[in-house]
C-alpha positions as CSV (number, residue, x, y, z in Angstrom):
1,M,10.0,7.0,-2.5
2,Y,9.7,10.3,-4.4
3,D,8.8,10.7,-8.1
4,E,11.8,12.2,-9.8
5,S,9.7,14.3,-12.2
6,A,7.8,15.9,-9.3
7,V,11.1,16.8,-7.6
8,F,12.4,18.2,-10.8
9,I,9.3,20.4,-11.4
10,V,9.4,21.8,-7.9
11,R,13.1,22.5,-8.2
12,E,12.7,24.3,-11.5
13,T,9.8,26.2,-10.2
14,L,11.7,27.5,-7.2
15,I,14.7,28.4,-9.3
16,V,12.6,30.4,-11.7
17,A,10.8,32.1,-8.8
18,L,14.0,33.1,-7.2
19,M,15.5,34.3,-10.4
20,I,12.5,36.5,-11.1
21,M,12.1,38.0,-7.7
22,S,15.7,38.5,-6.8
23,P,16.4,41.7,-8.7
24,I,13.2,43.3,-7.3
25,L,14.0,42.3,-3.8
26,L,17.7,43.4,-4.1
27,A,16.5,46.8,-5.3
28,G,14.2,47.0,-2.2
29,V,17.0,46.1,0.1
30,A,19.4,48.6,-1.5
31,I,17.0,51.5,-1.3
32,G,16.1,50.5,2.3
33,L,19.7,50.7,3.2
34,V,20.1,54.1,1.6
35,V,17.0,55.5,3.3
36,S,18.1,54.1,6.6
37,L,21.5,55.8,6.3
38,V,19.8,59.1,5.4
39,Q,17.5,58.7,8.4
40,S,20.4,58.0,10.8
41,V,22.4,60.9,9.4
42,T,19.5,63.4,9.5
43,S,17.9,62.0,12.7
44,I,14.5,61.7,11.0
45,Q,12.8,58.7,12.5
46,D,9.6,58.5,10.5
47,Q,8.3,55.0,10.0
48,T,6.6,55.7,6.7
49,L,9.7,57.2,5.1
50,T,11.2,53.8,4.5
51,F,8.2,52.2,2.9
52,V,7.2,54.7,0.2
53,P,10.6,54.8,-1.6
54,K,11.0,51.0,-1.3
55,I,7.6,50.4,-2.9
56,A,8.2,53.0,-5.6
57,V,11.6,51.6,-6.5
58,M,10.4,48.0,-6.5
59,I,7.5,48.9,-8.8
60,V,9.9,50.7,-11.2
61,V,12.3,47.8,-11.2
62,A,9.5,45.4,-11.8
63,A,8.1,47.5,-14.7
64,I,11.6,47.8,-16.3
65,L,12.2,44.0,-16.0
66,L,8.7,43.0,-17.1
67,P,9.8,41.8,-20.6
68,W,12.6,39.7,-19.1
69,I,10.2,38.3,-16.5
70,V,7.6,37.4,-19.1
71,L,10.3,35.7,-21.3
72,R,11.5,33.6,-18.3
73,L,7.9,32.6,-17.5
74,V,7.2,31.7,-21.1
75,E,10.4,29.6,-21.3
76,F,9.4,27.9,-18.0
77,A,5.9,27.2,-19.2
78,A,7.2,25.7,-22.5
79,K,9.6,23.5,-20.6
80,M,6.8,22.2,-18.4
81,F,4.5,21.5,-21.3
82,E,7.3,19.6,-23.0
83,L,7.6,17.3,-19.9
84,F,3.9,16.3,-20.3
């Protein structure tokens, strides 16, 4: 019923997407946890305090990992072109 190559392409695409975005999201979750702990200890309940550090850390992590991300995307593109 399903074309095996289409299922393979979707599977590989999802794996690459998860592999690329997981370090960035984990950094955001980690800094969010740290900021939440600091907020609960100091009783500062400002809503914007959580977003600014998260965004900053996620941008820094993405910039640091940019060469690795590009390498994974190039490998994925080459693999997809080989299939066709």
